[in-house]
C-alpha positions in Angstrom: 13.8 115.0 -39.5 12.6 118.6 -39.5 13.1 120.5 -36.3 9.6 122.1 -36.4 6.8 119.5 -36.0 3.1 119.4 -35.4 1.6 116.7 -33.3 -1.8 115.5 -34.5 -4.0 113.4 -32.2 -5.5 110.1 -33.5 -8.6 109.0 -31.6 -10.5 105.8 -31.5 -13.2 106.2 -34.2 -16.8 105.1 -33.8 -16.9 102.2 -36.2 -20.6 101.7 -35.8 -23.5 103.6 -34.2 -23.8 101.3 -31.2 -20.0 100.9 -30.6 -18.7 102.6 -27.5 -15.3 101.0 -27.2 -12.8 98.7 -28.9 -9.6 96.9 -28.0 -6.2 97.6 -29.5 -5.2 94.3 -31.0 -1.9 95.1 -32.6 0.1 98.2 -33.5 1.2 98.1 -37.1 3.4 101.2 -36.7 6.0 102.0 -34.1 7.3 105.4 -33.0 9.5 106.8 -35.7 8.0 104.8 -38.6 6.8 106.8 -41.6 3.1 106.8 -42.0 1.1 107.4 -45.2 -2.4 108.8 -45.2 -5.0 106.0 -45.2 -2.3 103.4 -44.3 -3.4 101.1 -41.4 -1.6 102.0 -38.2 -3.2 99.5 -35.9 -5.7 96.6 -35.6 -8.6 96.9 -33.3 -11.0 94.2 -32.0 -14.7 94.7 -31.3 -17.3 92.3 -30.1 -18.1 91.4 -33.8 -15.2 91.9 -36.1 -11.5 92.9 -36.3 -10.8 96.2 -38.1 -7.8 98.3 -39.1 -7.6 102.0 -38.1 -6.1 104.1 -41.0 -3.9 107.1 -40.6 -5.6 110.5 -41.3 -2.5 112.1 -42.7 1.1 111.7 -43.9 3.8 111.9 -41.3 5.8 110.0 -38.8 4.4 107.9 -36.0 4.9 109.6 -32.6 3.9 108.5 -29.2 1.6 105.4 -28.7 -0.9 106.2 -25.9 -2.6 102.9 -25.8 -1.2 99.4 -25.3 -2.0 96.2 -27.2 -4.9 94.4 -25.4 -6.2 97.7 -23.9 -9.8 98.5 -24.3 -10.3 102.1 -25.4 -13.4 104.3 -25.4 -14.6 105.9 -28.6 -13.1 109.4 -28.9 -10.0 108.6 -26.7 -6.6 109.5 -28.1 -4.7 106.4 -29.0 -1.5 107.9 -30.6 0.0 111.0 -32.1 1.4 111.5 -35.6 4.2 114.0 -36.3 4.0 116.3 -39.4 6.5 118.9 -40.6 5.6 122.6 -40.8 5.5 124.2 -44.2 8.0 126.9 -43.3 10.9 127.8 -45.7 14.5 126.9 -44.7 16.7 130.0 -44.0 19.6 129.1 -46.3 20.3 127.2 -49.5 23.0 125.2 -47.7 20.4 123.9 -45.3 18.3 123.0 -48.2 21.2 121.2 -49.9 22.1 119.3 -46.8 18.5 118.3 -46.1 18.1 117.1 -49.7 21.1 114.8 -49.3 19.9 113.5 -46.0 16.4 113.0 -47.4 17.8 111.0 -50.4 19.7 108.8 -48.1 16.7 108.4 -45.7 14.4 107.6 -48.6 16.7 104.7 -49.6 16.7 103.5 -46.1 13.0 103.9 -45.7 12.3 102.1 -48.9 14.4 99.2 -47.8 12.6 99.1 -44.4 9.1 99.6 -45.7 9.7 97.0 -48.4 10.0 94.3 -45.7 7.1 95.5 -43.7 4.0 93.4 -44.4 0.5 93.8 -42.9 -1.4 90.7 -41.7 -3.8 91.0 -44.7 -0.9 90.9 -47.1 0.7 87.9 -45.4 -2.6 86.0 -45.3 -3.4 86.6 -48.9 0.1 85.7 -50.0 0.1 82.5 -48.0 -3.3 81.5 -49.4 -1.9 81.7 -52.9 1.7 80.5 -52.2 3.3 83.7 -53.3 6.8 85.0 -52.6 6.3 88.7 -51.6 9.8 89.6 -52.9 8.4 89.0 -56.4 5.6 91.6 -56.0 6.1 95.3 -56.7 4.9 97.6 -54.0 2.9 100.8 -54.5 2.8 101.9 -50.9 5.1 104.4 -49.1 8.7 103.4 -49.6 7.7 100.5 -51.8 5.6 98.9 -49.2 3.5 96.1 -50.5 -0.3 96.6 -49.9 -3.1 94.0 -50.2 -4.1 95.7 -53.5 -0.7 95.0 -54.9 -0.9 91.3 -54.0 -4.5 91.1 -55.4 -3.4 92.8 -58.6 -0.5 90.4 -58.9 -2.9 87.4 -58.5 -5.4 88.9 -60.9 -2.7 89.5 -63.5 -1.8 85.8 -63.5 1.5 86.3 -61.6 3.2 83.1 -60.5 6.4 82.5 -58.6 9.1 80.1 -59.4 9.3 76.7 -57.6 12.2 77.7 -55.4 11.0 81.2 -54.7 7.5 80.1 -53.6 8.9 77.3 -51.5 6.7 74.7 -53.2 8.6 71.5 -53.9 7.6 69.1 -56.7 6.3 66.6 -54.1 4.2 69.3 -52.3 3.0 70.6 -55.7 1.8 67.1 -56.5 -0.1 66.9 -53.2 -1.7 70.3 -53.9 -2.8 69.0 -57.3 -4.5 66.1 -55.6 -6.3 68.4 -53.2 -7.2 71.2 -55.5 -9.5 71.1 -58.5 -7.9 73.4 -61.1 -9.9 75.7 -63.3 -9.9 74.6 -67.0 -7.5 76.6 -69.2 -9.0 79.7 -70.7 -12.3 78.7 -69.0 -13.0 76.1 -71.7 -15.7 73.6 -70.7 -14.4 70.5 -69.1 -14.7 67.2 -70.9 -17.4 65.0 -69.4 -15.8 62.4 -67.1 -17.3 59.7 -65.1 -17.4 60.6 -61.4 -17.7 58.2 -58.4 -21.2 58.0 -57.0 -20.0 58.3 -53.4 -17.9 61.2 -52.4 -17.4 63.5 -49.4 -19.1 66.5 -50.9 -15.9 68.5 -50.1 -14.5 70.3 -53.1 -11.4 72.3 -52.1 -10.5 75.4 -54.1 -7.3 76.0 -52.1 -5.2 74.0 -49.6 -6.7 73.9 -46.1 -5.4 76.7 -44.0 -3.8 76.0 -40.6 -5.4 77.8 -37.6 -3.3 80.6 -36.2 -3.6 80.6 -32.4 -1.6 81.8 -29.5 -1.3 79.4 -26.6 -0.1 79.6 -23.1 2.1 76.8 -21.8 0.5 74.4 -19.3 1.8 71.1 -18.0 3.1 68.3 -20.2 -0.4 66.9 -20.7 -2.2 70.0 -21.8 -1.8 73.6 -23.0 -4.0 76.7 -22.7 -5.5 78.8 -25.5 -6.4 82.4 -24.7 -10.1 83.2 -25.4 -10.1 86.0 -28.0 -12.8 88.8 -27.8 -14.5 87.3 -30.9 -14.5 83.8 -29.5 -15.9 85.2 -26.2 -18.7 87.0 -28.1 -19.6 83.9 -30.0 -19.8 82.0 -26.7 -22.0 84.7 -25.2 -24.4 84.8 -28.2 -24.7 81.1 -28.5 -25.5 80.7 -24.9 -28.0 83.5 -25.1 -29.6 81.9 -28.1 -29.9 78.4 -26.6 -31.1 79.7 -23.2 -33.6 82.2 -24.4 -34.9 80.6 -27.6 -36.9 77.3 -27.5 -35.4 75.6 -30.5 -37.4 73.4 -32.9 -35.9 71.5 -35.8 -36.9 69.9 -39.0 -35.3 68.6 -42.2 -36.4 68.1 -45.8 -34.6 66.5 -48.7 -34.3 68.1 -52.1 -33.6 66.7 -55.6 -31.0 69.1 -57.0 -30.2 67.1 -60.2 -31.4 69.8 -62.5 -29.6 72.5 -60.4 -26.3 70.6 -60.7 -26.7 70.4 -64.5 -27.6 74.1 -64.7 -24.6 75.1 -62.7 -22.2 72.9 -64.7 -23.6 74.5 -67.8 -23.1 78.1 -66.6 -20.2 78.1 -64.1 -17.2 78.5 -66.6 -18.8 81.3 -68.6 -19.9 83.0 -65.3 -16.3 82.8 -64.0 -15.0 84.2 -67.2 -17.5 87.1 -67.2 -17.7 87.9 -63.5 -14.5 86.6 -62.1 -16.3 84.9 -59.2 -17.6 81.3 -58.6 -21.2 80.6 -59.3 -21.9 78.5 -56.2 -24.9 76.4 -55.2 -25.4 78.8 -52.3 -26.5 81.6 -54.7 -29.3 79.4 -56.1 -30.3 78.4 -52.5 -30.4 82.0 -51.3 -32.6 82.9 -54.2 -35.0 80.0 -53.4 -35.0 81.0 -49.7 -35.7 84.6 -50.5 -38.7 83.6 -52.7 -40.1 81.4 -49.9 -39.7 84.2 -47.3 -41.8 86.5 -49.6 -44.5 83.9 -49.4 -44.1 83.3 -45.7 -42.9 86.7 -44.2 -43.3 85.5 -40.6 -40.0 83.6 -41.1 -38.4 87.1 -41.3 -39.2 88.2 -37.8 -37.9 88.6 -34.2 -39.5 88.0 -30.8 -40.1 91.3 -28.8 -41.8 89.9 -25.6 -45.2 91.4 -26.1 -45.2 91.4 -29.9 -43.6 89.8 -32.9 -41.7 92.2 -35.2 -41.9 91.2 -38.9 -39.1 92.8 -40.9 -39.9 94.1 -44.4 -36.4 94.1 -45.7 -35.0 90.6 -46.4 -31.4 90.8 -45.2 -29.8 87.3 -45.4 -27.0 86.6 -42.9 -24.4 84.3 -44.4 -22.6 82.1 -42.0 -18.9 81.9 -43.0 -16.5 79.8 -40.9 -12.8 80.4 -40.4 -10.3 78.3 -38.5 -11.1 79.9 -35.2 -14.5 81.7 -35.5 -17.8 81.9 -37.4 -18.9 85.3 -38.9 -22.3 86.1 -40.2 -22.0 89.0 -42.7 -25.2 90.3 -44.2 -26.5 90.6 -47.8 -28.7 93.6 -47.5 -32.1 93.5 -49.4 -31.4 90.1 -50.9 -34.9 90.1 -52.4 -33.8 92.8 -54.8 -30.9 90.8 -56.3 -30.8 88.2 -59.0 -28.7 85.0 -58.8 -25.7 86.7 -60.3 -25.9 89.5 -57.9 -26.2 87.1 -54.9 -23.1 85.2 -56.2 -21.0 88.4 -56.3 -22.1 89.4 -52.8 -21.4 85.9 -51.4 -17.9 86.0 -52.9 -17.2 89.5 -51.7 -18.3 88.9 -48.1 -16.6 85.5 -47.9 -13.3 87.1 -49.1 -13.7 89.9 -46.5 -14.1 87.3 -43.7 -11.0 85.3 -44.8 -8.9 88.5 -45.2 -10.1 90.0 -41.9 -11.6 93.0 -43.7 -15.2 92.9 -42.4 -16.7 96.2 -41.2 -19.3 96.4 -38.5 -21.8 97.5 -41.0 -21.3 94.2 -42.9 -22.5 92.4 -39.8 -25.6 94.3 -38.9 -29.3 94.1 -39.9 -29.6 90.4 -40.7 -33.1 89.0 -40.6 -32.6 85.3 -41.6 -29.5 83.1 -41.7 -28.3 80.6 -44.3 -25.4 78.3 -43.8 -23.7 76.1 -46.5 -22.6 73.3 -44.2 -22.4 71.0 -47.2 -19.3 72.8 -48.3 -17.3 70.7 -45.8 -19.2 67.4 -46.4 -21.9 67.5 -43.7 -25.2 65.8 -44.5 -27.1 66.6 -41.4 -26.9 69.6 -39.1 -28.8 71.0 -36.1 -27.8 74.7 -36.2 -28.2 77.2 -33.4 -30.3 80.2 -34.3 -28.5 83.5 -34.9 -30.0 85.5 -32.1 -32.4 87.3 -32.2 -33.6 86.0 -35.6 -36.4 83.5 -35.8 -34.8 80.8 -37.9 -31.6 79.5 -39.6 -31.4 77.2 -42.6 -28.5 74.9 -43.5 -27.8 73.4 -47.0 -26.1 70.1 -46.7 -23.7 68.2 -49.0 -25.0 67.1 -52.5 -24.8 63.3 -52.7 -25.8 61.0 -55.5 -28.3 58.4 -54.3 -30.7 55.9 -55.8 -34.2 57.4 -55.7 -37.6 55.9 -56.6 -39.3 58.0 -59.3 -42.6 56.7 -60.8 -41.9 53.2 -59.4 -38.5 53.2 -61.0 -35.1 53.6 -59.5 -32.8 56.4 -60.7 -29.5 57.9 -59.6 -30.2 61.5 -58.5 -28.2 64.3 -56.9 -29.9 64.8 -53.5 -29.3 67.2 -50.6 -30.8 67.8 -47.2 -31.9 71.2 -45.9 -32.2 71.6 -42.1 -34.1 74.3 -40.3 -33.9 75.4 -36.7 -36.8 77.6 -35.6 -37.8 79.8 -32.7 -40.9 77.9 -31.3 -42.2 81.1 -29.7 -42.8 82.6 -33.1 -43.0 79.6 -35.5 -44.7 76.3 -35.5 -44.5 73.1 -37.5 -47.2 73.9 -39.9 -45.8 77.2 -41.1 -42.3 76.0 -41.2 -43.2 72.8 -43.0 -44.9 74.9 -45.7 -41.9 77.2 -45.8 -39.5 74.3 -46.3 -41.7 72.8 -49.0 -41.7 76.1 -50.8 -37.9 76.3 -50.7 -37.8 72.7 -52.0 -40.2 73.6 -54.8 -38.1 76.6 -55.7 -34.9 74.5 -55.7 -36.4 71.7 -57.8 -37.9 74.2 -60.3 -34.4 75.2 -61.6 -33.9 74.0 -65.2 -31.3 74.4 -68.0 -33.3 77.4 -69.1 -33.1 79.3 -65.8 -31.4 82.7 -66.1 -29.0 84.0 -63.5 -29.3 87.7 -64.7 
């Protein structure tokens, strides 16, 4: 290591305009570790999301001035990074010796960095059953980054049975749980489906919650309340205690929508690389109804009601240990394809822990796809301080009377919780009817672009 070094302070950045502090969640670099510019050096926790703090320069991690779990004010120094001076060595012998040492160090560093994985890398690899030893790394010293893993997945990379740790029996179980995409995105052959089903269609094996527990007695154990869980508890209590909740439900015939999506989803996946979900169609229908009834897009301000002009839809996305509500900004300016891309992008960020504070701010109305895990009836809590939240329940085939005849139709419930200080039954009933009309107006001729 060069004898002449410069120490550069790294401070807690202001991740959002209203943020004044954040908690150090985990250090990803230890003193003496090589650091590459823009490489994450630590994870921080705010009251809304977890974020990674990147290095501002290349160098070696120096002193850590903040401990894990410590709350740090914005602008406070959290660590120092050592960088070498640009001075010329005094002799060629010194240069030669340093070159040899550097070569040896580079090999050691590469070996060390190769085995260092960030939480995002480990999570993504676990989700897809990958062996990280099979993936080439582009980071410092051959370190595998999340982009490397994603590129490996996008390139169709697969691991062998033994390398991935998937046995034939477990692979068979996965096949029973996961609905595979048809080869080369060719349309599936029409097969008869059972009328009754859970509504749950897994695209990947269920993930196991990752929690840290504190030992109790033999009959119980304790789970530490994380900052995010504490924030959820505070916001939910505030919503229930301050907002007088009203609730209503309406059922929707989505038979035409199901047929439309089945017609488009494979070509859409081939073209866009993302799923064309029912949620994108629902969001388009909701946005159209909000345009007709803008009071739904408002907040209570004691002596006035503030109606928001921009329609920013908060999307409730659940993980094993929390619920996040990232925001699709100006959703009224996007078509169905654009909404589908944003839904996929935000949901991926939530699962990978990559949400930024800006992704969580500015929401005016919340939509939740509770039907994705089989629910048929929900009474949601309003996302404070918004005026309403709408859930879309599981699509279930049921016998329905149409023109005095019984037919099997794909039906779904939509549930609305409303702030009764702002909204009443009449306006919400009309709003729900408009969403229903919009959903039932989809046909095989509907364009997503």
